[in-house]
C-alpha positions in Angstrom: 55.9 193.5 52.2 53.0 194.9 54.3 52.8 194.1 58.1 50.5 191.1 57.7 52.8 189.5 55.1 55.8 190.3 57.3 54.3 188.5 60.4 53.0 185.5 58.4 56.5 185.1 56.8 58.3 185.5 60.2 56.1 182.9 61.8 56.3 180.6 58.9 52.6 180.0 58.7 52.1 176.4 57.4 48.8 174.7 56.4 48.2 171.0 57.4 45.1 169.3 56.0 43.3 166.8 58.2 41.1 163.9 57.2 37.8 164.9 55.7 34.5 164.3 57.4 31.1 163.0 56.4 28.2 162.8 58.9 24.5 162.1 58.9 21.6 161.3 61.3 22.0 162.4 64.8 25.7 162.8 65.5 28.1 164.9 67.6 31.8 165.0 68.0 34.0 166.6 70.6 37.5 167.6 69.5 40.5 167.9 71.7 42.5 171.2 71.5 45.4 171.5 69.0 48.2 174.0 69.0 48.1 176.6 66.3 44.9 177.5 64.4 42.1 175.0 63.4 39.9 175.5 60.4 36.9 173.8 58.9 34.8 174.5 55.9 31.2 173.2 55.5 30.9 171.8 52.0 27.5 170.2 52.4 24.6 170.2 54.9 24.5 172.0 58.3 25.7 171.6 61.8 26.4 173.5 65.0 29.8 174.6 66.3 30.2 174.9 70.1 33.5 176.2 71.5 34.3 175.9 75.2 34.3 179.4 76.8 31.8 180.8 74.4 28.2 181.1 75.5 26.4 180.6 72.2 26.8 178.0 69.5 27.3 179.0 65.8 25.0 177.7 63.2 27.0 176.5 60.2 25.6 175.8 56.8 27.2 174.9 53.4 29.7 177.5 52.3 30.5 178.7 55.8 34.0 178.3 57.3 35.6 179.2 60.7 39.0 179.5 62.3 39.7 178.7 66.0 42.6 180.7 67.1 42.9 179.3 70.7 43.9 175.7 71.6 40.5 174.9 73.3 38.1 171.9 73.0 35.1 172.3 70.6 32.2 170.4 69.4 30.5 169.9 66.1 27.0 168.4 66.2 23.8 168.1 64.3 21.6 169.5 67.0 21.8 171.0 70.5 20.4 167.9 72.2 22.6 165.4 70.5 25.2 163.6 72.8 28.7 164.0 71.7 31.4 161.3 71.4 35.2 161.8 71.2 36.3 162.8 67.7 39.8 161.1 67.8 38.6 157.4 67.5 36.3 158.4 64.6 39.1 160.0 62.8 41.5 157.1 63.5 38.9 154.9 61.8 38.7 156.9 58.6 38.5 155.0 55.4 39.9 156.5 52.2 40.7 159.8 53.9 37.1 160.3 55.2 36.0 160.1 58.8 32.3 159.2 59.2 30.0 160.2 62.2 26.4 159.1 62.7 24.7 157.5 59.7 24.6 158.8 56.1 26.5 161.7 54.6 24.2 164.7 54.7 27.0 166.8 56.1 30.5 167.1 54.6 33.5 169.1 56.0 37.0 169.7 55.0 39.5 171.1 57.5 42.9 171.2 58.9 45.2 173.4 61.0 47.9 176.0 60.7 51.2 175.7 62.6 53.5 178.7 63.3 57.1 179.1 64.2 58.6 181.3 66.9 56.4 183.9 68.8 53.3 183.6 66.7 50.9 183.8 69.6 52.2 187.1 70.8 52.7 188.5 67.2 49.4 187.3 65.6 47.1 185.0 67.4 46.6 187.1 70.6 45.2 189.9 68.5 42.5 187.7 67.1 39.2 186.7 68.6 38.8 183.0 69.7 36.6 182.3 66.6 36.6 183.9 63.2 33.4 182.9 61.4 33.0 183.5 57.7 29.4 183.1 56.5 29.2 181.6 53.0 26.5 184.0 51.9 28.7 187.3 52.3 30.1 188.7 49.1 33.4 189.3 50.9 33.8 185.6 51.3 34.2 184.8 47.6 38.0 184.6 47.8 37.7 182.4 50.8 35.4 180.0 48.9 37.8 180.0 45.9 40.7 178.8 48.1 38.5 176.2 49.7 37.3 175.0 46.4 40.7 174.6 45.0 41.8 172.7 48.3 39.0 170.3 47.8 39.8 169.9 44.1 43.4 168.9 44.9 42.4 166.6 47.7 39.9 164.7 45.5 42.2 164.4 42.5 45.2 163.3 44.5 47.7 163.9 41.8 51.5 164.2 42.2 52.1 167.1 44.6 48.4 167.5 45.5 49.1 167.6 49.3 51.7 170.2 49.0 49.6 172.4 46.7 46.6 172.0 49.0 48.7 173.1 52.0 49.9 176.2 50.2 46.2 176.9 49.3 45.4 176.6 52.9 47.8 179.5 53.7 46.1 181.4 51.0 42.7 180.7 52.6 44.1 181.9 56.0 45.2 185.3 54.5 41.7 185.6 52.9 40.0 184.9 56.1 42.1 187.5 58.0 41.4 190.0 55.2 37.6 189.2 55.6 37.9 189.7 59.3 39.7 193.0 59.0 37.3 194.3 56.4 34.0 193.3 58.0 34.5 193.6 61.8 34.0 197.0 63.4 36.6 196.3 66.0 38.7 193.7 64.2 41.4 193.0 66.7 43.7 194.5 69.3 47.4 195.2 68.8 48.9 196.0 65.4 46.1 194.2 63.4 43.7 196.8 64.7 45.8 199.5 63.0 46.2 197.9 59.6 43.1 199.5 58.1 43.3 202.7 60.1 44.1 205.8 57.9 46.4 207.3 60.6 48.0 204.2 62.1 48.1 202.0 58.9 50.7 204.3 57.0 53.0 204.5 60.1 52.9 200.7 60.5 53.6 200.0 56.8 56.6 202.5 57.0 58.2 200.9 59.9 57.8 197.4 58.4 59.2 198.5 55.1 62.2 200.1 56.6 62.7 198.9 60.1 66.4 200.0 60.3 65.5 203.8 59.5 66.1 206.3 62.3 62.4 206.8 62.9 60.9 209.4 65.3 57.4 210.1 66.1 57.7 213.2 64.1 58.8 211.4 60.9 56.2 208.8 61.3 53.6 211.5 61.8 54.9 213.0 58.6 54.4 209.7 56.8 50.8 209.5 58.1 50.2 213.3 57.3 49.1 214.0 60.8 50.5 215.8 63.9 52.8 214.0 66.4 50.2 214.2 69.1 47.5 212.7 66.8 49.6 209.9 65.7 50.8 209.1 69.2 47.3 209.1 70.6 45.7 207.2 67.8 48.6 204.5 67.7 48.3 204.0 71.5 44.6 203.7 71.4 44.5 201.1 68.7 47.8 199.2 69.1 48.1 199.5 73.0 51.5 201.1 72.8 53.4 204.0 71.4 54.8 203.9 67.8 58.5 203.8 69.0 57.7 201.0 71.4 56.1 199.1 68.6 59.1 199.8 66.4 61.4 198.4 69.2 59.3 195.2 69.5 59.3 194.6 65.7 63.1 195.1 65.5 63.6 192.5 68.2 61.3 190.0 66.5 63.4 190.5 63.4 66.6 190.0 65.3 65.2 186.9 67.1 64.3 185.4 63.8 67.9 186.0 62.5 69.3 184.4 65.7 67.0 181.4 65.5 68.3 180.8 61.9 71.9 181.5 62.8 71.9 184.2 60.1 74.8 186.6 60.6 76.8 187.9 63.4 75.3 190.0 66.2 76.9 193.1 64.8 75.4 192.6 61.4 72.0 191.8 62.9 72.1 194.9 65.0 73.0 197.1 62.1 70.2 195.5 59.8 67.4 195.9 62.4 68.3 199.5 63.3 70.8 199.4 66.2 74.1 201.2 66.2 76.1 198.6 68.2 75.9 195.1 69.6 75.5 196.4 73.0 72.5 198.6 72.1 70.8 195.5 70.5 71.7 193.3 73.5 70.1 195.7 76.0 67.0 196.1 74.0 66.7 192.4 73.3 67.0 191.4 76.9 64.5 194.0 78.0 61.9 192.6 75.5 62.6 188.9 75.7 64.2 188.4 79.0 67.3 186.7 77.5 70.5 188.0 76.0 70.9 187.4 72.2 73.6 184.8 72.9 71.5 182.9 75.3 68.5 183.1 72.9 70.5 181.8 70.0 71.9 179.0 72.1 68.5 177.9 73.3 67.1 178.0 69.7 69.8 175.7 68.4 69.4 173.0 71.1 
């Protein structure tokens, strides 16, 4: 696995489709914040996205999609001067899986959200901007469009297993949007995401994720990246915000925390598998990073 696959697997990213939406005339809806990540794709027409905390609206047209990575209120509306109404009653009144706003159906959207398990915000979401906007006209968005097309196809056909297929396709769409963001943004993210496409930091990250239990040092990681120790250390800290061995410690603790949540193995076997020579060494590092002992963390996860 690469680091992005590792994190999405560890956080158990799951797609949940919401009711589709059709709108026309002068309309505007205000949505309450949701945990996780909200997404929408514009299938027909045009509208505006306004997100609390962002100064400027985003003009959306057919083929565009967006992710909201923070649980903040947002609005979708036809124009700037249109008053908005709460979205919840409109969606509760949906008929045949379609919520209708205003009059007509010049605009059509399909959307949903992604939920995550464990420490997803610290691992993934805090490193992303509040909104990731994917313009439909960009060539890099083709893979995103494919996933959305397939989601809509499954929703419309409503065959056996369509909901499950569509939700798995939504996770495919999430990966494609993150790829798009990393490939097209000059400063794609902070934290480990910022290093994925870097020629110096990327190889070191992939090596640590591939073999977290190895006895890594800055020197051996620098050899993997084919640079000097000082170059790797400086570049890693500049992009990721911490040194490579501090990052390695954090990732090992995330792996251990996942095993503890699932009740998978003894503390001794977990310590060995994530790169610690003893239970006590893991316990000290675990408490330093999470604030709880492994035993207390496991107990709280099972309640």
